C-alpha positions, 0 to 999 in steps of 0.5 A: 226175748230173743233180742234180749238174749242176743243183746246179752251175748254180744255184751258178754262177747264184747267183754271177753274181747276187751279182757283178751285185748287188755291181757294182750296189752299187758303181756306186750308191756311186760319187761324182758328181764335180763340177768347179770351175775358178777362181782359187784363188791370187793376187789373186782367190783370195778370190773362188775361195774364196767360190765354193768355199764356196758350192758346199760347203755346197750339196754338204753339204746335198745329201749329208746328204739322201741324195745323188743317183741312189740314194744316190750322194754329190757330190764337189768336184774343183777346179783352180786357173786362176791367173786365166789363160785357158791355165791355165783351159783345161788345168784344165778339160781335167784335170777332164773327161778325168782326173777325168771330172766330170759337170759343172763350175763356172767362176770369176771371170775372163771371159777364162778363161770364154770360153776354156773354152766351146768345150771344154765344148760339144765334150766335151758337158759342162755348164759353169756359170758362177757369176761371169764375166759376159761375154755371149759365155759363154752366148750363144756360138752353139752348138747344142746349147749346154752352157754355163749361168750363174747370175750377171750377164750383161754385156748386162744389167749394162751397162744397170743401170750406165748407168741407175744412174749417171744416177738415183743420182748425176744424171750425164748425162755418164759416162766409161768405165774398162775393162780391156784384155781380152775382158771389157772389150771385151764391156762396151764393146759393152754400155755403148755399146748401153746408152747408145744406148738412154738419152737421159738419159746420154751416154758422153764418153769411153772409156779402157782400162788394163792389169792391171798399171797403177799410174798411171791419172791420164792416163786419168782426166784425159782423162775429167775434161776431157771433162766426165764426171760419173761413172765407169763402171768395169769391171775386177777388184780390183787395177787397180780399186784402183789407179784409185781411188788415181789418182782420189784423188791427182787430187782428183776426186770424181766417183762410181764405178759399177762392175761387180762385179769389184772385189768379188773380192779385198781392195778396201777394203784395196788402194784405201784410204779412198775404197773406199766411193766405188765403188758396184758391182752384185751379185746378192745381199747377206747384209746385212740381214733374210734369208729363211729360205734366207739364215739357213740359209746363214749358219748353215751357213757359221758352222758350217763355216768358223772365220772366219765368225761372222755375215753380215759375215764372208762374203767375196765374197758374190756368189760364195757366193750364185750358187754355192750356187743354181747347185749346187742347180739342177744337182742337180735337173737330174741327178735329173730326167735320172736320169743323169750323161750330159752331154746329158741334163743339158743337156736337163733344165737347159733344162726344169727342173720345178717351182720351187726356193726359192733363195737369191737368188730362187725359180727357175721354169723358170730356163733354156730352150733359147734362154736359158741365163742364170737371173738378169735385171736384176730380180735385181741390186742395187747395193751398196758397202763399209762397212769390209769389209762389202758393204752395199746402197745402194738 
């Protein structure tokens, strides 16, 4: 009888052990869901697609190397924000509460990014911006702060734009053309501060416009009459193209120095023959000689996407480049944390070990508790369109 009981007990224990092992294997096999909120439709859809491609080639690379946390594969889950803050907030909620993503990336529009920031901090879900540049996205006052960025930041971009107008075009007087939304307001503050710090340049006028405006001749006329020798432009593709057309109709050839929003769609097609006149900021260019990482990324994009044969076919390059590097930095943080817990990942991002040879640059301690922006002024370049290609001007 005692032998029978002992046998039953051993069998039961074995069953428990097998069940535990099976549960452990199942947990190990569960994918790590990574979210992405961006404009996947509408005028900025090309930018959303560029970010998607940057994330996907990085995810493919990570998964091919065995995934993270003992073999868990990464899975990208996307939602379309339609370039609208309310829709972006709904999309982020769906990813956090329904899809239970470990972290998520944000797309193009600063107003959407700013709307999502409080939710990310409240739910302790790491949110990484890979395009939107509004200063307040990362410098949001939260402690702890779960929002990071691998992209430009307005406060530093504005210094570059003011200086470039002066050094490239010799402009001592500039006029501002700003989209009438929180992104435009962020840049008005940044450009005004940059102007105050630069004795060689004076802002002679500040004009705003709406996203749906098709004639900006009145605003441009006021800037021309005020003596502006260059235009500083902050907007996205459709209104940016309308501004270029208004400038063309006026016969005004003042140089245009722009934030990168105009690279978010079909700007050359929409703006017409004067599109190359707009010089704009980027964090990376696939044009010209590439390093080993650049060559690898171009090759992976060409292999994965039928519409890419070479570097000239890579749409909205800044979205692809920022997203690629950001995904790898997040993967390093998850590995260092040894967990998919949001707070553990935040702490790992703020104190990443070692260096990462990225596409844009080599990253060493890209973030800290005080600074959640991985890129700075030394990582910015100026470009313009030649046909459909984005080509450096410096």
